[in-house]
C-alpha positions as CSV (number, residue, x, y, z in Angstrom):
1,M,0.0,0.0,0.0
2,G,1.5,3.3,-1.1
3,W,1.4,6.6,0.8
4,R,-1.5,7.8,-1.4
5,D,-3.5,4.8,-0.2
6,R,-2.6,5.4,3.4
7,L,-3.8,9.1,3.1
8,F,-6.9,8.7,0.9
9,G,-7.8,5.0,1.4
10,P,-7.5,2.2,-1.1
11,R,-8.7,2.9,-4.6
12,S,-11.1,0.6,-6.5
13,A,-10.2,-0.8,-9.9
14,S,-12.7,1.4,-11.6
15,T,-11.3,4.5,-9.9
16,E,-7.8,3.5,-10.8
17,T,-8.7,3.0,-14.4
18,R,-10.4,6.4,-14.6
19,N,-7.4,8.2,-13.1
20,V,-5.0,6.5,-15.5
21,D,-7.2,7.2,-18.5
22,H,-7.9,10.9,-17.8
23,I,-4.9,12.1,-15.8
24,G,-2.0,9.6,-15.7
25,S,-1.9,9.2,-19.5
26,L,-2.1,13.0,-20.0
27,V,0.3,14.6,-17.5
28,S,3.6,14.0,-15.9
29,W,3.5,15.2,-12.3
30,S,7.2,16.3,-12.6
31,D,6.4,18.4,-15.7
32,P,5.3,22.0,-14.8
33,Q,3.9,22.6,-18.2
34,A,1.8,19.5,-18.0
35,M,0.5,20.6,-14.6
36,M,-0.5,24.0,-16.1
37,Q,-2.3,22.2,-18.8
38,L,-4.1,20.0,-16.3
39,F,-5.4,23.1,-14.3
40,G,-6.5,24.8,-17.5
41,V,-3.9,27.5,-17.7
42,M,-2.4,26.2,-20.9
43,D,-3.8,24.0,-23.6
44,R,-2.3,20.8,-25.0
45,Q,0.0,22.6,-27.4
46,G,1.7,24.5,-24.6
47,T,0.0,27.8,-25.5
48,L,-2.5,29.9,-23.8
49,P,-6.1,29.0,-24.7
50,T,-8.0,31.1,-27.2
51,V,-10.5,33.4,-25.5
52,S,-14.0,34.3,-26.5
53,I,-15.4,37.9,-26.7
54,A,-17.4,37.3,-23.5
55,A,-14.3,36.0,-21.6
56,A,-12.2,38.9,-22.9
57,L,-14.7,41.5,-21.7
58,Q,-14.1,40.1,-18.1
59,V,-10.6,41.6,-18.3
60,P,-11.0,45.2,-17.0
61,A,-8.5,46.7,-19.5
62,V,-10.4,45.2,-22.5
63,L,-13.8,46.3,-21.1
64,A,-12.4,49.8,-20.5
65,A,-11.0,50.0,-24.0
66,V,-14.3,48.8,-25.7
67,T,-16.6,51.0,-23.6
68,F,-14.4,54.1,-23.8
69,L,-13.9,53.9,-27.6
70,S,-17.6,53.0,-28.4
71,R,-19.1,55.6,-26.1
72,T,-16.6,58.3,-27.2
73,M,-17.4,57.7,-30.9
74,A,-21.2,57.6,-30.2
75,S,-21.1,60.9,-28.3
76,L,-19.5,62.9,-31.1
77,P,-22.0,65.3,-32.7
78,L,-22.8,64.1,-36.2
79,H,-24.0,66.8,-38.6
80,T,-24.9,67.0,-42.2
81,F,-23.7,69.9,-44.4
82,L,-24.2,71.0,-48.0
83,T,-21.2,70.6,-50.2
84,G,-21.5,74.1,-51.7
85,E,-19.1,77.0,-51.2
86,H,-20.4,77.9,-47.7
87,G,-21.3,74.3,-46.6
88,E,-24.3,75.3,-44.5
89,K,-25.6,72.9,-41.9
90,V,-28.7,70.9,-42.9
91,D,-31.4,70.0,-40.4
92,D,-34.0,68.0,-42.2
93,E,-35.6,64.5,-41.8
94,Q,-32.6,62.6,-43.3
95,S,-30.0,64.4,-41.3
96,Q,-32.0,63.8,-38.1
97,L,-31.6,60.0,-38.8
98,L,-27.9,60.5,-37.9
99,S,-28.1,63.2,-35.3
100,D,-31.3,62.2,-33.4
101,A,-32.6,58.7,-34.1
102,P,-32.1,56.3,-37.1
103,N,-35.5,54.7,-36.5
104,E,-38.3,54.6,-34.0
105,E,-36.5,52.0,-31.8
106,W,-33.0,53.4,-31.5
107,S,-31.6,56.7,-30.5
108,S,-28.6,58.0,-32.4
109,F,-26.3,57.4,-29.4
110,A,-27.5,53.9,-28.8
111,W,-27.3,52.9,-32.4
112,R,-23.8,54.3,-32.9
113,C,-22.6,52.8,-29.5
114,Y,-23.8,49.4,-30.6
115,H,-22.1,49.8,-34.0
116,W,-18.7,50.6,-32.5
117,Q,-19.0,47.9,-29.8
118,Q,-19.2,45.4,-32.6
119,V,-16.2,47.0,-34.3
120,F,-14.0,46.8,-31.2
121,T,-15.1,43.3,-30.2
122,G,-16.0,41.1,-33.2
123,G,-14.2,43.4,-35.6
124,R,-17.1,44.7,-37.7
125,G,-20.2,47.0,-37.3
126,M,-23.0,46.9,-39.8
127,S,-26.4,48.5,-40.4
128,W,-28.9,48.3,-43.3
129,I,-30.5,51.3,-44.9
130,E,-34.3,51.4,-45.3
131,R,-35.4,53.3,-48.4
132,V,-38.8,54.2,-49.8
133,G,-38.6,55.3,-53.4
134,G,-34.9,56.1,-53.2
135,R,-35.5,58.2,-50.0
136,V,-33.7,57.1,-46.8
137,V,-36.3,56.6,-44.1
138,G,-34.5,54.5,-41.5
139,I,-31.2,52.8,-40.5
140,W,-31.3,49.5,-38.7
141,P,-28.3,47.8,-36.9
142,M,-27.3,44.2,-38.0
143,D,-25.8,41.5,-35.9
144,P,-22.4,40.7,-37.6
145,A,-22.4,37.2,-36.1
146,K,-25.6,36.4,-38.0
147,T,-24.7,38.1,-41.3
148,I,-23.2,36.3,-44.3
149,I,-21.1,38.3,-46.6
150,G,-20.4,37.1,-50.1
151,R,-19.6,38.1,-53.7
152,R,-21.6,37.4,-56.8
153,D,-20.6,38.6,-60.3
154,G,-18.0,40.8,-58.6
155,R,-20.6,42.5,-56.4
156,K,-20.6,42.2,-52.7
157,Y,-23.9,41.3,-50.9
158,Y,-25.0,40.8,-47.3
159,R,-27.5,38.2,-46.2
160,F,-29.2,38.9,-42.8
161,E,-32.4,37.4,-41.3
162,G,-33.5,35.8,-44.6
163,R,-33.0,39.0,-46.7
164,E,-30.2,39.9,-49.0
165,Y,-28.9,43.5,-49.2
166,P,-26.6,45.0,-51.8
167,A,-23.4,46.7,-50.6
168,A,-24.9,50.1,-51.4
169,D,-27.6,49.5,-48.7
170,V,-25.3,48.4,-45.9
171,I,-23.2,50.7,-43.7
172,D,-20.1,48.6,-43.0
173,T,-17.2,49.5,-40.8
174,P,-14.6,46.8,-40.4
175,F,-11.8,46.9,-37.8
176,M,-9.4,45.5,-40.5
177,L,-10.3,43.7,-43.7
178,K,-8.9,40.4,-44.6
179,A,-7.2,39.8,-48.0
180,D,-10.4,38.5,-49.6
181,Q,-12.1,41.9,-48.8
182,L,-15.0,40.0,-47.3
183,G,-13.9,38.8,-43.8
184,S,-12.6,41.1,-41.1
185,L,-10.1,40.7,-38.2
186,S,-11.2,41.2,-34.6
187,P,-8.8,43.0,-32.2
188,I,-9.8,40.5,-29.4
189,V,-9.3,37.4,-31.5
190,T,-6.1,38.7,-33.1
191,C,-4.5,39.6,-29.8
192,N,-6.1,36.8,-27.8
193,K,-2.7,35.6,-26.4
194,A,-2.2,38.9,-24.6
195,I,-5.7,38.9,-23.3
196,S,-5.5,35.2,-22.4
197,L,-2.3,35.8,-20.4
198,A,-4.1,38.6,-18.5
199,I,-7.0,36.1,-17.7
200,A,-4.5,33.5,-16.5
201,M,-2.7,35.9,-14.2
202,A,-6.1,37.1,-12.8
203,D,-7.1,33.5,-12.1
204,F,-3.8,32.8,-10.4
205,A,-4.1,35.9,-8.3
206,G,-7.7,34.9,-7.3
207,G,-6.6,31.4,-6.4
208,F,-3.7,32.7,-4.4
209,F,-5.7,35.1,-2.3
210,V,-8.7,32.8,-1.7
211,G,-6.6,29.7,-1.1
212,G,-8.1,27.8,-4.1
213,G,-6.2,25.6,-6.5
214,V,-2.8,24.5,-5.0
215,P,-2.8,24.9,-1.2
216,P,-0.3,27.7,0.0
217,H,1.5,25.3,2.4
218,A,2.1,21.6,2.8
219,L,2.8,19.6,5.9
220,E,6.3,18.0,5.8
221,G,7.3,15.1,8.0
222,P,6.4,11.4,8.7
223,L,2.9,10.7,7.2
224,P,0.3,9.5,9.7
225,A,-0.7,5.9,9.5
226,G,-4.2,5.7,8.0
227,P,-6.7,8.3,6.8
228,D,-8.2,8.8,10.3
229,A,-4.8,9.6,11.8
230,Y,-4.1,12.0,8.9
231,A,-7.4,13.7,9.3
232,R,-6.8,14.1,13.1
233,A,-3.4,15.6,12.4
234,Q,-4.8,18.0,9.8
235,A,-7.5,19.1,12.3
236,D,-5.0,19.6,15.0
237,I,-2.8,21.8,12.8
238,K,-5.8,23.8,11.6
239,R,-6.9,24.3,15.2
240,A,-3.5,25.6,16.0
241,I,-3.5,28.0,13.1
242,D,-7.0,29.3,13.9
243,L,-6.0,29.7,17.6
244,A,-2.9,31.7,16.6
245,R,-5.0,33.9,14.2
246,S,-7.7,34.6,16.8
247,S,-5.3,35.3,19.6
248,G,-3.1,37.6,17.6
249,T,0.1,35.7,18.3
250,S,2.8,35.5,15.6
251,F,3.5,31.7,15.9
252,F,1.8,28.5,16.8
253,G,3.0,25.1,17.9
254,M,3.8,22.3,15.5
255,P,3.9,18.5,16.3
256,P,7.4,17.1,16.7
257,G,9.0,16.1,13.4
258,Y,6.7,18.2,11.3
259,S,7.1,21.5,9.4
260,L,5.1,23.7,7.0
261,K,6.6,24.2,3.6
262,S,5.4,26.8,1.1
263,V,4.0,25.3,-2.1
264,G,3.8,27.2,-5.4
265,S,5.4,30.4,-6.7
266,D,5.6,33.6,-4.8
267,P,3.7,36.3,-6.7
268,D,6.2,38.9,-5.6
269,K,9.2,36.9,-6.9
270,G,7.3,36.2,-10.1
271,Q,6.8,40.0,-10.6
272,M,3.0,39.5,-10.7
273,T,2.2,43.2,-10.2
274,E,4.6,44.3,-13.0
275,A,3.4,41.6,-15.3
276,R,-0.3,42.5,-14.9
277,L,0.6,46.2,-15.4
278,F,2.4,45.3,-18.6
279,Q,-0.7,43.4,-19.9
280,I,-2.7,46.6,-19.6
281,Q,-0.2,48.3,-21.8
282,E,-0.3,45.4,-24.3
283,I,-4.1,45.6,-24.5
284,A,-3.8,49.4,-25.0
285,R,-1.5,48.7,-28.0
286,A,-4.1,46.3,-29.5
287,F,-6.7,49.1,-29.5
288,Q,-4.1,51.9,-30.3
289,L,-5.2,53.6,-27.1
290,P,-2.9,55.8,-24.9
291,P,-2.5,53.8,-21.6
292,V,-3.8,56.7,-19.6
293,F,-7.3,56.0,-21.0
294,L,-7.2,52.6,-19.5
295,Q,-6.5,54.1,-16.1
296,D,-2.8,53.3,-16.3
297,L,-1.0,56.3,-14.8
298,S,2.1,54.4,-13.9
299,K,4.1,56.5,-16.3
300,G,1.8,59.4,-16.5
301,T,2.9,63.0,-15.8
302,F,1.1,66.3,-16.1
303,S,2.6,67.0,-19.5
304,N,2.6,63.6,-21.2
305,T,-1.0,63.0,-20.0
306,E,-2.1,66.1,-21.8
307,Q,-0.2,65.0,-24.9
308,Q,-1.9,61.6,-24.8
309,D,-5.2,63.4,-24.9
310,L,-4.2,65.2,-28.1
311,Q,-2.8,62.0,-29.5
312,L,-6.2,60.3,-28.9
313,V,-8.0,62.8,-31.1
314,K,-5.4,63.1,-33.8
315,H,-4.3,59.5,-34.2
316,L,-7.3,57.4,-33.2
317,I,-10.7,59.1,-32.8
318,G,-10.1,61.2,-35.9
319,Q,-9.2,58.2,-38.0
320,W,-12.3,56.2,-37.0
321,A,-14.5,59.3,-37.5
322,K,-13.1,59.7,-41.0
323,A,-13.9,56.0,-41.8
324,F,-17.4,56.3,-40.5
325,E,-18.0,59.7,-42.3
326,D,-16.8,58.3,-45.7
327,E,-19.0,55.2,-45.3
328,L,-22.1,57.3,-44.5
329,N,-21.4,59.7,-47.3
330,L,-21.0,56.9,-49.8
331,K,-24.0,54.9,-48.8
332,L,-26.5,57.7,-47.9
333,H,-25.5,60.4,-50.5
334,G,-24.0,58.4,-53.4
335,W,-20.6,58.3,-54.8
336,R,-21.0,60.8,-57.6
337,A,-21.7,64.5,-57.5
338,R,-23.1,64.3,-53.9
339,K,-24.8,67.4,-52.6
340,R,-24.3,66.6,-48.9
341,R,-21.6,65.4,-46.6
342,V,-21.6,64.1,-43.1
343,K,-19.0,65.3,-40.6
344,H,-18.3,64.7,-36.9
345,N,-17.6,67.7,-34.6
346,L,-14.4,66.9,-32.8
347,D,-14.3,70.2,-31.0
348,G,-16.0,68.8,-27.9
349,L,-13.1,66.4,-27.3
350,Q,-10.5,69.1,-27.7
351,R,-12.0,71.4,-25.1
352,G,-9.7,72.5,-22.3
353,D,-10.6,74.0,-19.0
354,F,-13.2,76.8,-18.9
355,K,-10.6,79.6,-18.4
356,S,-8.5,78.5,-21.3
357,R,-11.5,77.9,-23.5
358,I,-12.9,81.4,-22.9
359,E,-9.6,83.0,-23.5
360,S,-9.1,81.2,-26.8
361,L,-12.6,82.3,-28.0
362,A,-11.9,85.9,-27.0
363,R,-8.7,85.9,-28.9
364,A,-10.4,84.4,-32.0
365,I,-13.1,87.1,-31.9
366,Q,-10.5,89.9,-31.4
367,T,-8.4,88.7,-34.3
368,G,-11.4,88.4,-36.7
369,Q,-11.4,84.6,-36.9
370,L,-14.8,84.1,-35.3
371,M,-17.9,86.2,-35.1
372,P,-19.3,86.6,-31.5
373,D,-22.4,84.6,-32.4
374,E,-20.2,81.8,-33.7
375,A,-18.3,81.7,-30.4
376,R,-21.5,81.8,-28.4
377,A,-22.8,78.9,-30.5
378,L,-19.7,76.8,-29.6
379,E,-20.8,77.3,-25.9
380,D,-24.4,76.5,-26.7
381,R,-25.5,80.0,-26.1
382,P,-28.1,82.0,-28.1
383,P,-27.0,84.8,-30.6
384,D,-26.5,88.4,-29.5
385,P,-30.1,89.7,-29.1
386,N,-28.9,93.2,-30.3
387,G,-27.9,91.7,-33.6
388,K,-24.3,92.9,-33.5
389,G,-22.8,89.4,-33.1
390,A,-23.1,88.4,-36.8
391,Q,-20.0,90.3,-38.0
392,L,-16.3,90.1,-37.6
393,Y,-14.4,92.3,-35.2
394,I,-10.7,93.3,-34.8
395,Q,-8.9,95.4,-32.3
396,G,-8.3,99.0,-33.6
397,A,-4.6,98.8,-32.8
398,T,-4.1,95.8,-35.0
399,V,-3.2,97.1,-38.5
400,P,-0.8,96.0,-41.2
401,L,2.8,97.2,-40.8
402,G,3.3,100.7,-42.4
403,T,-0.4,101.6,-42.5
404,V,-1.1,105.3,-41.9
405,I,-4.3,106.1,-39.9
406,T,-6.2,108.9,-41.7
407,A,-9.7,108.3,-40.3
408,P,-10.6,110.4,-37.3
409,I,-10.5,108.4,-34.1
410,G,-11.8,109.5,-30.7
411,R,-11.4,113.1,-29.8
412,A,-9.6,113.8,-33.1
413,A,-13.0,113.8,-34.9
414,N,-13.8,117.1,-33.1
415,D,-10.4,118.6,-34.3
416,G,-11.2,118.5,-37.9
417,G,-9.7,115.1,-38.6
418,A,-6.3,115.8,-36.9
419,P,-4.4,112.7,-35.9
420,P,-5.0,111.6,-32.3
421,L,-2.6,112.5,-29.6
422,N,-0.4,109.9,-28.0
423,D,0.6,109.6,-24.4
424,N,3.8,111.7,-25.0
425,E,2.3,114.7,-26.8
426,E,0.8,117.8,-25.0
427,D,-2.5,119.1,-26.0
428,P,-2.0,122.7,-27.4
429,A,-5.3,123.7,-25.8
430,N,-3.8,123.1,-22.4
431,A,-0.4,124.5,-23.1
432,G,0.8,126.7,-20.2
433,N,-2.1,125.8,-18.0
434,D,-1.6,124.2,-14.7
435,P,-2.8,120.6,-14.8
436,A,-4.3,121.2,-11.4
């Protein structure tokens, strides 16, 4: 009888066969990699397992990236303009499909948020366009997982819920197209190893702190004879540990000849904290996000955090906004001689603090770049009720170099058009008079 039999009792023939079939033939207890495979950390090929979208969203960094990007893109104002010289803003029924509600069931924010969630998880966001006599009357989201994309006679088509749509009637935003121009790549599936490693480390940390999986300590010494004796020894040691914990003492007694030995890897020696922090940065790279937007401020300073904010708009949000604008312009307004264009307003993301914003608007008004009414509109305020805000202004002292002022200004108008006095000249009318 071996020591396992003395501890756990004799095994039946059926139990022995089951253990050999499902464990003994698969793992070698002296092989750490096989042990990791047994406990589900690695698969049979010695690699981390492929993760699903649902499992990936349980990683806080992935969830933060998807929700941040989708909600940011959905919250951008989306307006329709004429393509003429002045490009005036249009506010009619078709433009309201984008800015207010694409149909009677979805708001604009909810529709676009769902669209971008599919882009940053499954790798594709799609919606079909409802037309009546060539007029767009609705936009409806599609489930990419239930949509079949194919090509017939060189033309792309989409099959969803028993209906087939031509490419001209489907708004399609892929994360990255495959070489066949039909399939798309998902950021979660493509970078599943980095996400899977984050899941494995989270599972290990959870098992370590709650005492699951491999026990934190093992009793070392002569094994008790029989399962009853082993159970009694285990109960005695547990009682001693509980007594030491409740009494606040720093040690407890151990039976003669026995000692506790730590089992497993020390998270501190394995640099668990640094590794988990690095996985946040890896996930940020997968979504091209500055790490500060995943709440990673380990390398953040006052200056580079502000620069990451600018980088977000210039090199990420602006690119996705352009992709969505071009798709909407193509599918809603045609590809030839279109009279309208769709454009996001990125100014909201680039706003600074209130003081800096007001100072910049004042400077734009004083230098003739903005009308007062335009500046008020940027702050969601009504136009000037006196009607003087619809013109450009410039400071009187700001003139081209070498310009001679000939128009009467101030008191000079009462002197027959004489040039105004400066601070260093004396008024002839007051010459010889006491200033008092």
